[in-house]
DOTI-632656 format. One record per atom (N, C-alpha, C): x, y, z. Coordinates in pm, whole numbers, padded with zeros to 5 digits, always signed. Each point is the difference from the previous one (the first is absolute). Example, Ala and Ser with C-alpha at 12.3 -4.5 7.8 and 13.67 -1.06 7.14 Angstrom:
BEGIN
+01319-00569+00780/-00089+00119+00000/+00090+00120+00000/-00035+00105-00072/+00082+00119+00006/-00077+00109+00073/
END
This chain:
BEGIN
+00085-00119+00000/-00085+00119+00000/+00088+00123+00000/-00034+00098-00081/+00081+00121-00008/-00032+00094+00115/+00096+00081+00031/-00016+00101+00105/-00028+00133-00068/-00118+00058+00026/-00038+00124-00069/-00050+00101+00101/+00091+00080+00059/-00044+00103+00094/-00074+00111-00074/-00047+00096+00077/-00073+00110-00064/+00089+00071-00102/-00063+00063-00096/+00074+00066-00107/+00089+00110+00057/+00129+00001-00034/+00091+00104+00050/-00036+00135-00060/+00018+00103+00081/-00034+00135-00045/+00118+00065-00069/-00029+00090-00093/+00104+00078-00065/+00075-00070-00110/-00045-00118-00040/+00071-00072-00106/-00024+00065-00135/+00107+00012-00079/-00012+00057-00133/+00064-00086-00107/+00077-00103+00040/+00074-00078-00100/+00019-00143+00046/+00028-00086-00099/+00038-00139+00027/+00137-00024-00063/+00090-00057+00078/+00131-00043-00049/-00005-00152-00010/+00006-00052-00121/-00013-00144-00023/+00135-00068-00018/+00019-00115+00064/+00101-00093-00046/-00050-00054-00134/+00087-00062-00078/-00042-00050-00132/-00021-00151+00000/+00108-00078+00008/-00012-00144-00005/-00072-00055+00121/-00103-00081-00023/-00079-00055+00109/-00114+00090+00043/-00003+00123-00053/-00107+00095+00032/-00075+00041-00126/+00075+00049-00099/-00061+00042-00126/+00008-00109-00106/+00111-00070-00006/+00019-00100-00106/+00070-00123+00054/-00010-00108-00079/+00062-00128+00037/+00059-00064-00124/+00098-00089+00018/+00062-00064-00115/-00078-00121-00048/-00001-00020-00131/-00054-00124-00053/+00084-00116+00052/-00064-00103+00048/+00073-00115+00051/+00044+00014+00144/-00019+00118+00060/+00025+00017+00142/+00141+00035+00041/+00092+00021-00095/+00139+00030+00036/+00041+00137-00052/+00054+00084+00090/+00044+00132-00042/+00135-00004-00069/+00096-00066+00062/+00136-00003-00053/+00058-00141+00007/+00070-00041-00105/+00016+00072-00126/-00131-00002-00080/-00001+00075-00107/-00118+00013-00083/-00046-00137-00050/-00127-00012-00033/-00057-00130-00034/+00067-00067-00120/+00062+00079-00089/+00063-00059-00119/+00149-00027+00020/+00048+00007+00125/+00143-00017+00027/+00052-00135-00048/-00065-00107+00041/+00047-00133-00037/+00003-00019-00151/-00106+00041-00066/-00007-00016-00145/+00113+00077-00069/+00029+00119+00048/+00106+00081-00061/+00137-00064+00021/+00027-00047+00121/+00129-00062+00028/+00016-00129-00079/-00105-00079-00009/+00008-00128-00072/+00030+00019-00148/-00036+00115-00055/+00032+00027-00140/+00151+00016-00019/+00071+00033+00107/+00145+00016-00004/+00073-00121+00058/-00062-00064+00100/+00063-00114+00069/-00107-00107+00023/-00028-00082-00102/-00114-00093+00007/+00013-00114+00099/+00117-00019+00061/+00018-00114+00091/-00034+00032+00145/-00038+00123+00031/-00030+00038+00138/-00126-00072+00046/+00005-00057+00121/-00112-00078+00052/-00090+00085+00089/-00124-00045+00024/-00089+00072+00092/+00060+00015+00139/+00074-00102+00045/+00062+00007+00133/+00106+00110+00005/+00075+00015-00108/+00100+00107-00005/-00066+00137+00001/-00110+00013-00073/-00072+00128+00000/-00050+00033+00141/-00055-00101+00068/-00052+00023+00135/+00109+00046+00095/+00118-00062-00008/+00112+00038+00086/+00049+00140-00033/+00002+00036-00128/+00045+00133-00040/-00096+00108+00049/-00128-00030-00003/-00099+00098+00047/+00018+00025+00149/+00035-00104+00076/+00029+00017+00142/+00118+00095+00019/+00104-00017-00083/+00115+00090+00008/-00041+00144-00033/-00088+00013-00099/-00049+00134-00033/-00077+00063+00114/-00078-00081+00071/-00075+00051+00115/+00097+00048+00109/+00108-00075+00022/+00099+00042+00100/+00064+00133-00040/+00025+00015-00129/+00059+00124-00050/-00092+00117+00029/-00130-00017-00024/-00096+00105+00031/+00000+00031+00149/+00001-00106+00082/-00011+00018+00144/+00118+00077+00059/+00117-00009-00064/+00119+00067+00052/+00027+00133-00068/-00086+00040-00093/+00018+00128-00070/-00071+00110+00077/+00064+00114+00011/-00060+00112+00073/-00107+00071-00081/+00002-00017-00131/-00105+00052-00087/-00016-00095-00118/-00101+00022-00080/-00026-00090-00111/+00115+00007-00101/+00069-00112-00026/+00112+00001-00095/-00049+00014-00144/+00092+00032-00091/-00043+00010-00139/-00019-00140-00059/-00066-00004-00113/-00034-00129-00061/+00124-00084-00026/+00101+00059-00062/+00117-00078-00040/+00072-00059+00121/+00012+00076+00108/+00067-00052+00120/-00075-00121+00055/-00131+00009+00004/-00082-00111+00049/+00013-00121-00093/-00008+00024-00129/+00008-00112-00095/+00138-00066+00002/+00105+00078+00023/+00135-00059+00010/+00009-00097+00117/-00065+00035+00112/+00000-00091+00115/-00067-00132-00037/-00113+00007-00067/-00071-00121-00040/+00082-00083-00099/+00059+00066-00097/+00076-00071-00103/+00126-00062+00059/+00064+00070+00094/+00118-00057+00065/-00038-00128+00075/-00115+00002+00068/-00046-00119+00072/-00032-00114-00096/-00040+00034-00122/-00031-00102-00102/+00125-00048-00074/+00112+00071+00017/+00119-00034-00075/-00008+00042-00145/-00079+00104-00029/-00020+00049-00136/+00069+00135-00014/+00075+00019-00107/+00071+00126-00021/-00099+00113-00024/+00017+00112+00070/-00091+00114-00017/+00039+00084-00122/-00018-00055-00116/+00036+00072-00122/-00088+00123-00017/+00047+00095-00076/-00078+00121-00022/-00133-00032-00068/+00001-00100-00090/-00123-00036-00069/-00101-00063+00095/+00048-00089+00088/-00091-00064+00095/-00057+00103+00098/+00084+00090+00049/-00050+00103+00090/-00102+00089-00070/+00025+00031-00125/-00096+00081-00077/-00131-00075-00018/+00008-00130-00026/-00122-00079-00017/-00081-00006+00129/+00070-00009+00113/-00070-00010+00128/-00071+00129+00039/+00051+00114-00048/-00064+00127+00035/-00081+00058-00116/-00018-00077-00106/-00075+00051-00114/-00143+00032+00041/-00057+00093-00069/-00137+00038+00031/-00096-00107-00050/-00096-00032+00084/-00108-00091-00039/-00130+00068+00041/-00110-00032-00066/-00128+00062+00038/-00032-00033+00146/-00018+00100+00086/-00031-00028+00141/-00118-00095+00019/-00097+00004-00093/-00116-00088+00013/+00038-00147-00008/+00124-00028-00049/+00046-00139-00007/+00053-00048+00135/+00037+00092+00089/+00063-00040+00125/-00065+00061+00124/-00087+00100-00017/-00059+00070+00114/-00149+00021-00021/-00071+00017+00111/-00142+00036-00005/-00035+00080+00124/-00099+00087-00010/-00049+00071+00117/-00099-00090+00072/-00015+00024+00129/-00103-00071+00076/-00137+00045-00051/-00101-00085+00011/-00130+00030-00064/-00062+00133+00039/+00019+00044+00126/-00069+00121+00045/+00080+00128-00020/+00122-00010-00052/+00092+00114+00001/-00050+00116-00085/-00029-00024-00126/-00036+00111-00089/-00126+00071+00049/-00101-00076+00037/-00125+00060+00048/+00025+00083+00126/+00083-00050+00091/+00030+00073+00123/+00076+00129-00029/+00100-00007-00088/+00077+00120-00033/-00089+00104-00067/-00090-00045-00086/-00092+00094-00066/-00091+00068+00102/-00049-00076+00097/-00088+00056+00101/+00075+00099+00090/+00122-00035+00039/+00080+00093+00079/+00026+00128-00077/+00030-00015-00128/+00023+00117-00084/-00125+00088-00007/-00116-00063-00013/-00126+00077-00004/-00022+00077+00128/+00049-00054+00110/-00018+00066+00130/+00108+00103+00028/+00089+00021-00096/+00104+00100+00016/+00116-00044+00086/+00015-00130+00019/+00109-00052+00081/+00128-00002-00085/+00108+00053+00054/+00127+00000-00071/+00072-00132+00028/+00081-00045-00097/+00060-00132+00013/+00145-00001-00046/+00079-00084+00067/+00140-00020-00034/+00037-00145+00030/+00119-00040-00045/+00047-00137+00018/+00131+00002+00078/+00013-00090+00097/+00123-00018+00079/+00036-00147-00012/+00104-00031-00078/+00026-00141-00032/+00148-00032-00007/+00036-00116+00054/+00133-00055-00021/-00001-00065-00137/+00050+00072-00100/-00015-00044-00138/+00109+00060-00087/+00002-00046-00127/+00093+00054-00098/-00059+00126-00063/+00084+00079-00068/-00045+00129-00053/-00111-00008-00105/-00021-00118-00059/-00101-00008-00105/-00141-00020+00055/-00018+00009+00131/-00133-00022+00058/-00108+00090-00062/+00024+00131-00018/-00104+00081-00064/-00039-00049-00139/+00098-00052-00075/-00030-00052-00133/-00088-00125+00009/+00028-00085+00097/-00083-00119+00020/-00143+00041+00037/-00011+00097+00088/-00133+00049+00037/-00072+00062-00119/+00076+00070-00085/-00061+00060-00119/-00057-00108-00091/+00076-00108-00019/-00047-00108-00086/-00122-00070+00058/-00012+00002+00132/-00117-00059+00066/-00114+00100+00016/+00022+00125-00045/-00106+00100+00001/-00025+00068+00132/+00099+00002+00091/-00026+00059+00132/+00093+00115+00036/+00107+00024-00075/+00092+00106+00043/-00062+00138-00008/-00105+00018-00077/-00067+00129-00014/-00058+00049+00132/-00017-00089+00096/-00059+00039+00127/+00103+00057+00097/+00129-00022-00025/+00102+00031+00100/+00079+00126-00035/+00008+00090+00096/+00073+00125-00019/+00149-00015+00027/+00040-00100+00076/+00140-00014+00037/+00033-00146+00026/+00129-00032-00016/+00052-00134+00029/+00122+00013+00090/+00004-00080+00105/+00120-00017+00083/+00048-00143-00026/+00108-00014-00077/+00048-00130-00046/+00138-00026+00060/+00017-00114+00062/+00123-00029+00073/+00125+00007-00087/-00010-00053-00124/+00117-00002-00087/+00045+00141-00037/-00089+00096+00007/+00036+00139-00030/+00045+00076+00125/-00058-00032+00114/+00032+00074+00123/+00118-00060+00075/+00038-00124-00034/+00114-00062+00066/-00029-00051+00140/-00126-00026+00030/-00039-00055+00130/-00132-00075-00019/-00036-00078+00099/-00123-00078-00007/-00084+00028+00125/-00129-00028-00011/-00085+00005+00120/+00055-00099+00103/+00002+00033+00127/-00071+00112+00065/+00084+00127+00018/+00100+00023-00084/+00076+00124+00009/-00097+00119-00014/+00002+00094+00094/-00094+00113-00005/+00005+00077-00131/+00115-00001-00068/+00009+00075-00126/-00098-00049-00104/-00032-00128+00002/-00095-00054-00097/-00138+00063+00017/-00049+00000+00123/-00132+00057+00028/+00000+00152-00021/+00104+00066+00053/+00004+00146-00007/+00014+00052-00143/+00067-00077-00086/+00014+00044-00139/-00138+00013-00065/-00087-00096+00026/-00133+00002-00062/-00088+00109+00059/-00009+00007+00132/-00087+00103+00059/+00054+00140-00030/+00133+00013-00002/+00058+00130-00033/-00030+00041-00143/+00003-00097-00091/-00031+00031-00140/-00144+00047-00017/-00088-00046+00089/-00139+00045-00004/-00021+00130+00076/+00103+00042+00074/-00012+00121+00079/-00090-00017+00120/-00006-00123+00054/-00088-00030+00112/+00079-00048+00121/-00057+00021+00117/+00060-00050+00124/-00029-00149+00012/+00084-00074+00073/-00026-00143+00018/-00141-00030+00049/-00052+00077+00094/-00132-00028+00057/-00112+00012-00103/+00028+00066-00111/-00101+00015-00106/+00004-00115-00100/+00092-00096+00020/+00019-00109-00095/-00026-00135+00064/-00067-00086-00073/-00025-00137+00041/+00095-00091-00076/+00085-00075+00070/+00094-00092-00065/-00060-00140+00000/+00004-00066-00116/-00060-00132-00016/+00105-00098-00052/+00020-00109+00072/+00101-00100-00037/-00051-00137+00040/+00053-00104-00065/-00038-00137+00039/+00095-00057+00106/+00098+00077+00044/+00091-00042+00106/-00032+00083+00125/-00061-00061+00103/-00041+00077+00118/+00113+00077+00066/+00122-00055+00003/+00110+00071+00066/+00032+00131-00069/-00019+00006-00134/+00026+00123-00073/-00110+00103+00025/-00121-00048+00022/-00109+00090+00038/+00026+00054+00140/+00046-00087+00091/+00032+00045+00136/+00109+00107-00002/+00099-00016-00088/+00106+00100-00011/-00056+00134-00046/-00093-00003-00095/-00062+00124-00047/-00080+00067+00110/-00075-00080+00075/-00080+00056+00110/+00091+00065+00103/+00115-00061+00026/+00095+00057+00097/+00055+00134-00048/-00002+00022-00132/+00048+00127-00056/-00110+00105-00007/-00122-00035+00042/-00110+00095+00001/-00101-00017-00111/+00019-00101-00085/-00097-00028-00106/-00116-00081+00055/-00114+00006-00068/-00106-00097+00023/+00040-00127-00075/-00058-00114+00034/+00042-00122-00067/-00108-00107-00003/+00007-00083-00102/-00083-00120-00012/+00084-00111-00061/-00003-00117+00061/+00065-00118-00056/-00101-00075-00085/+00039-00037-00121/-00087-00078-00088/+00023-00148+00029/-00104-00069+00042/+00011-00142+00033/-00103-00076-00084/+00036-00025-00126/-00092-00072-00089/-00005-00148+00035/+00110-00069-00028/+00004-00144+00023/+00110-00037+00098/+00070+00099+00054/+00112-00026+00089/-00048-00011+00144/+00095-00020+00089/-00033-00004+00142/-00058+00135+00042/-00091-00001+00095/-00059+00128+00043/+00105+00090+00064/-00026+00129-00005/+00089+00096+00063/-00011-00012+00151/+00100+00050+00073/-00010+00002+00146/-00130+00068+00044/-00048-00040+00116/-00131+00047+00045/-00007+00152+00016/+00116+00063+00025/+00001+00146+00017/+00032+00073-00130/+00005-00072-00111/+00033+00060-00129/-00127+00021-00083/-00034+00124-00037/-00115+00021-00089/+00023-00073-00132/-00099-00075-00046/+00018-00079-00122/-00126-00004-00083/+00018-00037-00126/-00111-00016-00094/+00021-00128-00078/-00108-00057-00051/+00009-00121-00080/+00004+00030-00148/-00034+00123-00038/-00004+00039-00141/+00014+00151-00009/+00061+00048-00109/+00011+00144-00020/-00137+00065-00015/-00101-00077-00033/-00134+00057-00017/-00054+00060+00130/+00066-00029+00113/-00042+00059+00128/+00053+00142+00018/+00097+00041-00083/+00065+00130+00021/-00092+00121-00022/-00083+00003-00106/-00077+00123-00022/-00088+00040+00118/-00041-00094+00085/-00085+00036+00114/+00075+00084+00102/+00133+00008-00010/+00078+00080+00093/+00006+00146-00040/-00053+00033-00119/+00011+00137-00051/-00140+00058-00025/
END
């Protein structure tokens, strides 16, 4: 059951996380991209599923020890090194080639309708995400970047949530105080960090474990317009 206290006063904006809140990957995996195995196999056809699985674990460790989101090539080199595959310029280019976002990403069912309703109510919106710099382009291809006035992206700012700079970059770009902004994320600890900085917050708990009992939460973004 979600925790929904009375509507906070003075709210003027929503700061959204992206992955797990606005959009999700086809097949359920964010990194590496869904076509990673197919691309590598075109260069090194003997790689086994077990080798790919082990390499992805190494890539996850690389992310976990990075202070901000690394660039694509650095991440792919870690995976290829674990696979024993030479990171040639052609293979790296193939791994970062543009593909239609609709082939690898989708928005959650309620997202577009909710963003449209918030926009109709005059709610200002921004994105705060641990992501690569092409996030606005991905949102554009999915038809949602038109709703956002600003982006706070880890790969551009050189830090990740819960670093205060991530949250402050977005609210500052809107010219609003933290208390006027509602931060929405699918990771309760990141929502707690925002609340500690003076923001309002809601944890999105669709299919995951429920948020802590003292954490305001929602089961769907469709609950947001009632706060404004």
